[in-house]
C-alpha positions in Angstrom: 89.4 131.0 116.1 86.5 131.7 113.8 83.2 132.2 115.5 80.5 129.5 115.5 78.3 131.2 113.1 81.1 131.3 110.5 82.0 127.6 111.2 78.4 126.6 110.5 78.3 128.6 107.3 81.7 127.7 105.9 82.7 124.2 107.1 82.1 121.4 104.6 83.7 117.9 104.6 84.6 115.7 101.7 85.3 112.6 103.7 84.3 113.0 107.4 80.8 114.2 107.8 80.9 113.7 111.5 83.6 116.4 112.0 81.1 119.1 111.0 78.5 117.8 113.4 81.1 117.8 116.2 81.9 121.4 115.4 78.3 122.5 115.5 77.7 120.7 118.8 80.7 122.4 120.3 79.3 125.7 119.0 75.9 125.1 120.5 76.7 126.5 123.9 78.7 129.4 125.3 79.1 131.2 122.0 80.0 134.9 122.2 77.7 137.5 120.6 79.6 139.4 117.9 78.4 143.0 118.1 79.5 145.1 115.1 81.4 148.2 116.0 79.4 151.5 115.8 80.7 153.7 113.0 82.4 156.8 114.2 81.6 159.9 112.2 84.0 160.6 109.4 84.5 163.8 107.4 85.0 162.5 103.9 88.4 163.7 102.5 87.1 163.0 99.0 83.7 162.1 97.5 82.3 159.0 95.8 80.2 160.7 93.1 77.6 158.3 91.7 78.0 157.9 87.9 75.4 155.3 87.3 73.5 152.6 89.1 71.6 149.5 88.1 70.1 146.3 89.6 71.1 142.8 88.5 69.2 140.9 91.1 70.1 139.4 94.4 73.0 136.9 94.8 72.1 135.9 98.4 73.1 133.6 100.0 76.0 133.4 97.6 78.9 135.7 97.0 78.8 137.0 93.4 81.5 139.3 91.8 81.0 141.3 88.6 83.6 140.8 85.8 85.0 143.6 83.6 86.2 142.9 80.1 86.9 145.7 77.6 84.3 148.5 77.9 81.7 146.3 79.6 80.9 144.8 83.0 79.2 141.5 83.3 77.0 140.7 86.4 74.5 138.0 87.4 72.0 137.1 90.0 71.2 133.8 91.9 67.9 133.6 90.1 69.7 133.3 86.7 69.8 136.8 85.3 73.0 137.6 83.4 73.6 141.1 82.0 76.2 142.9 79.9 76.4 146.5 81.0 78.1 149.4 79.3 80.9 150.6 81.5 80.5 154.3 80.7 76.8 154.7 80.8 75.5 151.8 83.0 73.0 150.9 80.3 72.3 147.2 79.8 73.6 146.1 76.4 71.8 142.7 76.8 70.3 140.6 79.5 69.5 136.9 79.3 67.9 134.4 81.6 70.0 131.3 82.4 67.8 128.2 82.5 68.6 127.5 86.2 69.6 129.2 89.4 73.3 130.2 89.6 75.8 129.5 92.4 78.4 132.0 91.3 78.9 135.1 89.2 80.2 135.3 85.7 83.7 135.1 84.1 84.3 136.8 80.8 87.0 137.8 78.3 84.5 140.0 76.3 84.0 137.3 73.7 82.8 134.4 75.9 80.9 134.9 79.2 80.4 131.8 81.4 78.2 131.2 84.5 77.6 128.0 86.5 74.3 126.8 87.9 73.7 125.3 91.4 73.6 121.9 89.6 77.1 122.3 88.2 76.1 123.1 84.6 78.3 125.7 82.8 76.4 128.0 80.4 78.4 130.1 77.9 77.2 133.1 75.9 78.8 135.1 73.1 79.4 138.8 72.9 75.8 139.4 71.7 74.2 137.4 74.6 73.5 134.3 72.4 73.8 131.0 74.2 76.6 129.0 72.5 77.0 125.9 74.7 76.4 124.3 78.1 78.3 121.5 79.8 77.9 119.7 83.1 81.1 119.4 85.3 79.4 117.0 87.7 79.9 118.9 90.9 79.0 122.1 92.8 80.9 125.2 91.8 81.4 128.2 94.2 84.4 129.8 92.4 84.0 132.3 89.6 85.0 131.0 86.2 88.1 132.4 84.6 88.0 133.0 80.8 91.4 133.5 79.3 93.6 132.2 76.5 90.6 130.6 74.8 89.8 128.5 77.8 87.0 128.6 80.4 88.5 127.4 83.7 86.0 125.9 86.2 87.0 125.0 89.8 84.6 122.5 91.4 84.0 122.1 95.1 85.5 118.6 95.0 88.9 120.1 94.1 88.9 119.6 90.3 90.0 122.2 87.8 88.4 121.8 84.4 89.5 123.6 81.2 86.8 123.9 78.6 87.2 125.3 75.1 85.7 128.8 75.2 84.1 128.4 71.8 82.7 124.8 71.9 82.7 123.8 75.6 84.7 120.7 74.8 86.8 119.6 77.7 90.5 120.3 77.1 92.0 119.2 80.4 91.3 118.3 84.0 93.6 118.8 87.0 92.6 117.0 90.2 93.6 118.0 93.7 93.6 115.6 96.6 90.7 116.5 98.9 91.3 117.4 102.6 89.2 115.7 105.2 87.7 119.0 106.1 87.7 122.3 104.1 85.9 125.6 104.0 82.8 125.6 101.9 83.6 128.8 100.0 84.7 129.8 96.6 88.5 129.6 96.1 89.4 132.6 94.0 91.6 132.3 90.9 93.9 135.1 89.7 94.5 135.1 86.0 97.9 136.4 84.9 97.6 137.3 81.2 96.4 134.4 79.1 99.1 132.1 80.4 98.5 131.0 84.0 96.2 131.3 87.0 97.3 131.5 90.7 95.0 130.1 93.3 94.9 128.7 96.8 94.4 125.2 97.9 93.3 123.5 101.1 96.0 122.6 103.6 97.6 126.1 103.5 99.1 125.9 100.0 98.8 128.0 96.9 100.1 127.4 93.4 100.3 128.4 89.7 98.5 126.4 87.0 99.0 126.7 83.2 95.9 127.8 81.3 96.7 125.9 78.1 97.0 122.4 79.6 96.2 122.5 83.3 99.7 121.7 84.3 101.0 122.7 87.8 103.8 125.2 87.4 104.7 125.5 91.1 103.1 125.0 94.5 104.1 126.6 97.8 103.0 126.2 101.4 102.0 129.4 103.2 101.2 127.6 106.4 100.7 124.1 107.9 97.7 122.6 109.8 98.0 122.6 113.5 95.9 121.6 116.4 94.1 118.4 117.4 90.6 118.6 116.0 89.7 118.8 112.3 88.2 122.2 112.9 91.4 123.5 114.5 93.3 122.1 111.5 91.3 123.9 108.9 94.0 125.8 107.1 92.9 126.8 103.6 94.0 129.5 101.2 90.5 130.3 100.0 90.7 133.9 98.8 92.3 134.9 95.5 96.0 135.8 95.9 97.1 139.3 95.0 99.9 140.5 92.8 101.8 143.7 92.2 104.8 143.7 89.9 106.8 140.5 90.5 105.5 140.0 94.0 102.6 137.7 94.9 100.9 137.5 98.3 98.5 135.0 99.8 96.9 134.4 103.2 95.3 131.3 104.8 92.6 130.8 107.3 94.0 129.9 110.7 97.4 130.1 109.2 99.8 132.7 107.8 100.2 135.5 105.4 103.2 135.7 103.1 104.6 137.2 100.0 107.0 135.8 97.4 108.3 135.7 93.9 105.5 135.3 91.3 107.8 133.3 88.9 108.8 130.7 91.4 106.5 130.9 94.3 109.4 131.1 96.7 108.2 133.0 99.8 110.3 136.0 100.9 108.6 135.9 104.3 105.5 134.7 106.2 104.0 135.3 109.6 101.0 134.1 111.7 97.7 135.6 110.5 94.3 134.3 109.6 91.9 135.5 106.9 89.4 134.1 104.5 88.8 137.5 102.6 92.3 137.6 101.0 94.9 140.2 100.3 95.3 143.4 98.3 98.6 145.0 97.4 100.4 148.2 96.7 104.1 148.3 95.6 105.2 148.5 99.2 102.4 147.1 101.4 100.0 144.1 101.5 96.6 144.5 103.2 94.3 142.0 104.8 91.5 141.7 107.4 91.1 138.9 110.0 87.9 137.3 111.4 87.4 140.3 113.7 87.5 142.6 110.7 90.7 144.2 112.0 92.5 145.5 108.9 96.3 145.2 108.9 99.0 146.4 106.5 102.4 144.6 106.3 105.5 145.6 104.4 105.9 143.6 101.2 109.7 143.3 101.6 109.8 141.8 105.1 106.4 141.4 106.6 106.8 144.0 109.3 103.5 145.4 110.5 102.9 149.0 109.2 99.6 149.6 110.9 96.3 148.1 112.1 92.8 149.6 112.0 90.3 148.2 114.5 87.4 150.6 113.8 85.5 148.0 111.8 85.5 145.3 114.4 83.0 142.5 113.7 81.5 144.4 110.8 82.3 141.4 108.5 84.3 143.4 105.9 84.6 141.8 102.5 87.5 141.4 100.1 89.9 144.4 100.0 91.0 146.4 97.0 94.0 148.8 96.8 93.9 151.7 94.4 95.9 154.9 94.3 96.6 155.8 97.9 93.5 154.2 99.4 92.2 150.8 100.5 88.5 150.0 99.9 86.4 147.5 101.7 82.7 146.8 101.9 80.9 145.5 105.0 77.9 143.5 106.0 75.7 146.6 106.3 76.3 147.9 102.8 78.9 150.5 103.6 82.1 151.1 101.6 85.1 152.3 103.7 88.2 154.0 102.3 91.3 153.8 104.4 94.6 155.5 103.9 97.2 153.0 102.6 100.0 154.8 104.5 98.6 154.8 108.0 95.1 153.1 108.0 93.2 156.4 108.8 89.6 156.3 107.8 89.4 158.8 104.8 85.8 158.4 103.5 82.7 156.3 103.7 79.5 155.8 101.7 76.4 153.8 102.1 76.1 151.8 98.9 73.2 149.6 99.9 71.7 147.9 103.0 72.8 144.4 102.0 76.3 142.9 102.5 79.2 143.8 100.2 81.5 140.8 100.2 83.1 141.2 96.7 86.1 143.5 96.3 85.3 146.8 94.6 86.8 147.0 91.1 88.8 150.0 89.9 88.6 150.6 86.1 88.9 153.6 83.8 88.7 156.0 86.7 85.6 154.4 88.2 85.0 152.3 91.3 82.5 149.5 90.7 80.6 148.0 93.7 78.1 145.2 93.7 76.2 144.2 96.8 74.6 140.8 97.6 71.2 142.6 97.2 72.0 143.2 93.5 72.8 146.9 93.4 75.6 147.5 91.0 77.0 151.1 90.8 79.9 153.0 89.4 81.4 155.8 91.5 83.9 158.5 90.5 86.2 159.4 93.4 86.8 163.1 93.5 
C-alpha cells in the first residue's frame, strides 16, 4: 500500500470528491515515518565524466522531462522558460519565455516543439524558437506532449487524447476514455513507436496502442484488475510510460501487476503481482522496475521469473529507470544517480547530480547520459 504522503500527493477524483477526503482522514493518524536508507559507500567501477551542464529553471512541484530530437535537447521550467540546447556542447541555441507557467515539459520532433501551461493551453514553436500557434485543450495536462508524424498529441487529465496538426494547431482528432471514479493525479507517459503509434497506460490497470494519424485504438490489454473494498484500495492505474525492446513491450500498474507481451497485439506472455508508479525499463532479457519502497527488481522478459532484487535504496523515492548497455540508471529524491548492474543488481557507481529530486529517467544518446533534476540542473555525462 502506498504511504499516506503519496496518497495525498497523487490521488485525484473525477467523480467522487469524498473518496479523497476519506483517504486523507484515514491517513491522518498512525502513519509510519519513511526514513530513507543511508547510502553505503561504493567504489565506482566507472566514472560519470561531466561533459557540460546548464540550468533550465526549476520544475517543482511538477515532474519535467527533457526531450531529445536530432542533435538538440529541449528542456523547460515551471516558470515558462523553454530552451533548445546543443547536444554536443550544452550551449543554448535559443531560449524563449512562454506566456504562462507550465505544467509539463516539452515534446519535440526537432521541427515543432510543444509545451502546455497550467491552464491547458498548448504553445508550439518552430526550430528557430518562433511561436507558431497556441490552442487551449480545456483541461489540465500533466503528460508530456508527443510530437510525431506531423501531429502533436496531448493527453489531458480528464482522459482525453487530442491530436493537433503540428504546423497549424488545428485539431485533427480526439479520443475520449471513460474516467475512473478515482485515479492517480500524475502524468500518464506516452511511448511513441516511430511515427505510427503511441503506447500508453490507462486507469483501471489497462494499457493500449493508439494510432497517431487518426487517434484510433489499435489494441487494449489489461495488466491487472482493481481489487479491495475502498476506492483507494481499488486504485489500479498504469501511469508510467510502458517500455519496449525489440518486439516485446512491458508495463506495470500501481497496486496491480507487471507484465510483458507482444507489441503488435498486446497479448501478454506473463504477468505477476507487483506495484509501481515509476514504470519499467528493459534489456533484451530483463525488465526492471521499482516499487513504493524503492526496492528495485529485475524480472525475466520471457516468463516473469525474478532475477534479483536490490533493497539498498529503500524509501529513497527513486525515479523512472533507464537501462543502457549493462547498467540500470535511476535518480533519487536527494539528487543522486545510481548505476546498478543489470545482471545481478550490484551497485556499480553513484554520482551526486544535484540536491533536488531526480524523477525523470536519464536519457542515453550519442554516448552521453542526460540528467535533469527538478531543481533545473541539466547535465550531460560521459560514462568511462
